N, C-alpha and C positions, 0 to 999 in steps of 0.2 A: 405782133399782138396774137393772143390765143383766144379760143372761142369755146364757150360752153352752151349747153341747153339746160332748161330749167323746168321742174315739174312740181306743181301743186296737187295734181290729180283732181282738177276741177270737174264737177259733174252736176251741171244745172238740171233742174227738173224740166220735164218729167222723166223719170227713170223707171226701169223694171227690175226684176230679180236678177237679170243677167248683165245689167249695165256696168256694175263695178268690175265684174270679171272681164268684160270686154275692154274696159278702160285700162286696166292694169296690163293685160296681155298686149294691147296695142302700144302702150307706153314702152314695154320691153322691146317690141319690134322696132320702135323709133330709135331707141338707144343703140340697139344692135346696128341699125342702119347708120346712125351717126358715127359709131366706132369705125365702120368700114369706110365712111366718107372722110375720115381724118379729123373729126372734132376732138377737142382736147379734154373736155370735162362734161359730165352729166351730174346735175345738182338736183337733190330731192329734199323737200321741206319736211318738217314735222308739225302737224297741227292736230288738235283734238276738238271734236264736237262742233265743227264748223261746216254744217251741211251745205252742199253745193259749192262752197268756196274751196274746200280742201278735204279730200278723203284720204289723206296721207298721214296716218297715225303711227305706222310702223315702218319708217324709212329703211331701217337696217335690214328688214326682210326683203323689201323691194330691191335695194341695192345689192343684196346678196344674190338675188336671182339675176340681176343685170351683170354681176361679175362673171357668171358662168356662160353668158352669151356674148361677151366682149373680150378683147385682148389688150387694147391699148388705152382706151378712154379712161380718164381718172374719175372716180366715183365720189361725189361730194355730198356730205351732209350739210344742207343749207337752210336750216340749221338743226342740230339736236337741242331740245329744250333741257337745259340743266336744272331747271326749277321743278320739272315734273318727272324727272328720272333720278334715281339714286346714283351718285358718282361712280360707285363700284360697278354697277350694271352697265353704265355707259362705257367705262373702260373695257369691260369684258366683251361687250358687243362690238365696239369699234376695233379692238384688236383682232377679234375673230374675222370680221369683214376684211381687215387688212391682210390676214393670212390667206383667206380663200380667194382674194382678188390679186394676189401676188404683189402686194404693196402699192395699191392704187388709190387709197383712201385720202380724201381731203376732209378735215374736221372743222365744220362751222359750229359755233357755240352761241346759243341765245337764251332768252329769258321766258319766252311765251308772250302771246299777243294781248290777251284781254282777260277780263273776269270770266268770260264764257269758258275759257280754257283752264284758268288757274284755280278758281274757287273749288271745282270738284276735287282737286288734289289737296284741299285744306291749306291753300297758300293765300296770303294776303297780297293783293296787287301791289301795294306800296312797298312791299319788302323785296320785290323780285330782283332788283339790282344787287342788293346785299346778299341774297341767297345765291345768285349767280356767281358772284365773286368768291364766296366761300366754297361753292361747288368746284370752281376751277382749281382753287388751292388744294382741295381734297383729292380731286380726280387725277390731274395730270401726272403727279409723281408716281401714280400706280403704274404708268407705262414703263418707267425705267428703273424703279426700285423693286427688287424681288419681294421684299416684305415692306409694308407701309402702314403707318398709323397716323391718325389725324384728330386733333381736338380743336374744332372751330366753333363759331357762334351758332351755326345751324346744323352742322354735320359733325358727328362723333363716330370715329371709325377705329376699332381696335386693330392691333397688329395682325395682318393677314397677308398671304401671298395672293395677289390678284392675278389670275391667269385666264387666258394665255397672254403673251406679250405680242405687240404688233411687229410685223416684219420691218416696217420703216423705223429707223432708230434716230432719236429716242422716241419719236411718236409721229403720226401723220401731221402735215402742215395745218396750222391753226388759223381760223377766220372768225370774224364777228359780224353779225348782221347790223347793217347801218341804214335803216330806213329813214332815220333823221340824219340830215347831212352833217350836223355837228358831231354825230357819233363817229364819223370818219376819223376825227382827231382822237377820240377815245380808243379806237382800234389801234391807231399808231402808238398812242401812249402805252398801251398794253403789249405792243410788239407783235400784233396779230394782223392778218390780212383783213381788208375791208370789203364786205359784200354790200353794195349799195345800188340805188336806182340811178338810171341814166341822167346825166347832167343836161341842162337846157341847151348849152351851146359851147363853143370852143373856149371862150373866156371863163365860163364856169368850170369846165372840165380842168383847165390848167390851174385855176385857183385852188380847187379841192385836191388835185393830185399833188401840187406843191405843198399844200397844208399838211397832207398826210406824210409825205417824206420828210419835211422839215420837223414835224413833231416826232416822227420815228427816230430821227437822228439826234434831236436836241432835248426832247422831253419824254424819254421812254422810261417807264416804270413797270416792270413785269410783276405779275402776281406771285410767281414762283420761278423756278429755274428751268423753264421750258425753252425750246428752240424758237427763235423769232421767225416770222414769215412776212417780209415786206412785199405787199401786193395790194393793188387796187383793182377790183372787179366791179363792173357795172351791169345791171340787169335792165333789159329793154324789151318792150313789146316788139314782136317780130313776125313778119310774114313776107316772103320773097316770091314774086310772081313776074310774069313777063312784062306787065305794066303796073303803074301805081294804082290805077283804078281796080284792076283785078286783085291786087294784094289787099286793098282796103275792103273789098267785097268779102274776102275770105277771113278777115282779121277782126270780126266783131267781138270776139272773145277777149281781146285786149282790154277794152273798156269795162267789160263785166268784171274782170280781175280787180280793177281799181274800185268799181262800184260796190262789189259784194263785201269787201273788207271794211269799207267805210260804213256800210249799213249795219254790219255786225257791231261795230264799235259804237255807233250812234244809238242804235235801238236794241241791241242784243243784251242778254241772251234771249233767244226765241224758244217758245215751246216746240219740241220736236215735231216736224211735219206740218206745222200750222202756217208757215210763211213760205211763199215761193219767191226766192230771190230773183229768179229769172224773169218772172212776171213784173216784179218791181223794176227790174233793170230795163225791160222793154218800154215801160212807161217813162222812165227817166231819160232814155235814149232819145226820145222825141223832144226833150226840152232843149233850150239853148246851151245849157251846160253840157248836156249829153252829146251835142253835135260838135263840140270843140275838139280840136286836135292840138297837142302841145308842139308839134313840129320836131320833136326829138325822138319819136319812135323810129325803129328800124323796120318800117313797113313800106314796101314799094318795090320797084324794079331793081335789078342788080345795080344799075347806075345810080339810082337814088340812094340805096343803102351804102354803096361804096363811098359816096360823097360824105355821108354822115360819119362813117367809120374813119375816114381820113381825119376828121376833127378830133376824134378820140385818140387816134394814133399820134397826132401832133401834140396832144396834151400828155402823152406817155402813160395812158391807161394800160394796165397789164393784161386784162382779160375782159371780153365782152360776152355776157351770158344772154342767150336768146330765149325769150319767153314765147313759145309757140303753142304749148298746150294750155289753152285758156278758153273759158266760156264753152261754146259749142263748135270751136274749130275742129274740122274733121280730120280723121287719121290720114286720109288721102292727101288733103291739103298740107298737113304738117310734113308728111314725107316728101312731097314734091317741092315744098319750100326749102327744106334742108338740102335736098339734092341740088336744086338750082343754085343756092347760095354757095354750096361747097364746090361746085364746078366753075362758077362764074366770078366769085368774089373772094372767097377765103384764101386761095393759094397766094395771091399777091401780098396779103398781110402776113401770112405765115412766112413768106419769103424774106420779110424784113425783121423777123423776130430776133435774129442775131444782133442787129443794130440796136434794137430796144434793150436787149440784155447788156450790151456794152454801155449804153447810157446809164442803166441802173447800177452797174458796177462802179461807174464813175461817181454817181450820186452817193452811194453808200460808202465809198472810200473817201469822200470829201473832196474829190478832184473837180466835181461839178457843183456849183452853188446855185440853188433854186431861189428865185425871187419870192419874197414873202408877200403874197397878194392878199388883200383884204377879202375875206369870203362873205362878209355880210350882204353885199349886193347880190350874191348868188345863192343865198339861203332861201329855201321855199317859203319860210315864214316871212322873211324880210321882203320877198317879192310879192307876197299876198296872192299866191296862185289861186285861181278860182276852183271851186269844188262842188261836190254834190253832197247833201243838199243844203249844208250849212257850214259855216266857218269852223265850228267845233269838230265836225267830221274830218275836215282836212287837217286840222291841228293834230287829231288823234292819229291820222294815217302817217304823218311824218315824224312823230315823236320818237320812234326808234326805241332803243334800250336805255332809256333815261331813268327809269324807276319812278317817274312821276305818275300820278293817278290817271293822267290822260294819255299815257304812252301806248303806242301800238306798233308792233314789229311787223313789217310786211314780209320780210324774208324769213320764213321759218317760224 
C-alpha cells in the first residue's frame, strides 16, 4: 500500500496579515519532510472563495514550489476544477509542472463544489457534470496531439499547438474526486483513479474496491483516447502520537474539516468576513453530534493506526491519503505525526506493495475474479450517517460529482 498527504490549506480565524504566508511556507516544509521520510504522494486541492475552509486557489503554483524542494514524492492535483479553468490553460499548466518536477504529476479532475465557487465564474451549478465531461474531451488530447481542435457543447477550440507537452507520456495519471461513494463506479466507468473518503470498515472497503475494479473491467467507457489509471485511494483524518489520547488531543482539526464544508453548503455563500466558521465549529463541537467519532479515522497510536490500515490493505486499497493539515492542527504536531508514522508504521505496508501489485495484475488480466458485493449497505446515504446540523447538509457533503443541485465535492 502507498501513502499520501493531503492539503486544503485550511486557515480558521482569527488570522493576521502574515498567517497565509506562514501557512504556505510550513506546508512546503511538511512536504519536504514527507519526501525525505519516504511518503509516495502529496495532494493539493483547488477551491475558490471558501474562507477558513480552503485558501488553496492556485495549486499549480504551490505544487511547482514543492517540486523544487523534493525529489521523489509525486505531486497530485486533488483536484483541478475543469469547470472554472479553460481546458487549454489546464493542459499548459499541468505540462509545465510535469516538466519542472521531472514527471511526478498526478492529475485529479473535478467539477467544483458549490454555488459559492461556481457562480462567480458564470457557471450554472446544474450544468457542472456536462461542462466537466466536455472539458475532459477538449483538454486531454492536447497532451499528446501537437495540434488540436475541438468543437463541443461548452468548449470551442480552434486548431492550435498547445505547449509545452508533459514529460509523462501520453499524460500524467488521471483521477476523479469521489466524495459520494457511488461516484467510485463512475471513476471506474471512465477508466480513471478514484479519490474517495475512507470506508467505514473492512466489509465496506472490500465492497467498494470490488465494485471499482469490476466496473473498470466490465463497464468501462472512456470519454476519449486517454491512458487508464486503475487505482483506489482513500483520504482519512490522521494524527499519529504515542497514545490514542494524545493523538485525539492534537487532531481537533479533523472534525473542523467536515464541519466547515457542510456549513458552506447549507448556509453559504457568506458575505466576506462576516462569519467565523471556527466560532461556529466550537459551538457545534459541544453538541452530541460534535462529540461523535466514526471509528474509521486514522487517529491514534502507531498500533491503533496499524490495525485500521490492515483492514484497508486486506480490501486491496491502493493508496491511503493522510489528512493532517486541518483546522488548527499545529505545524509541530503535523511534522511529529508524519515522522512517527513513517518510522513505526509505513515500512511494513510499503514492504508488501509488491504483493499488492501482483494481485492487481491478476485482477486486470482476468486471472482473479472479484466477488460482486452489494454496496447499498455500505453507502453513506443508505446507512443514514449522522451529521451536523441537518440531513440536508450530510446529503450535500456526500453527493460528489453527480451534477445534481445538491452535489458537493469534498476533494478539490
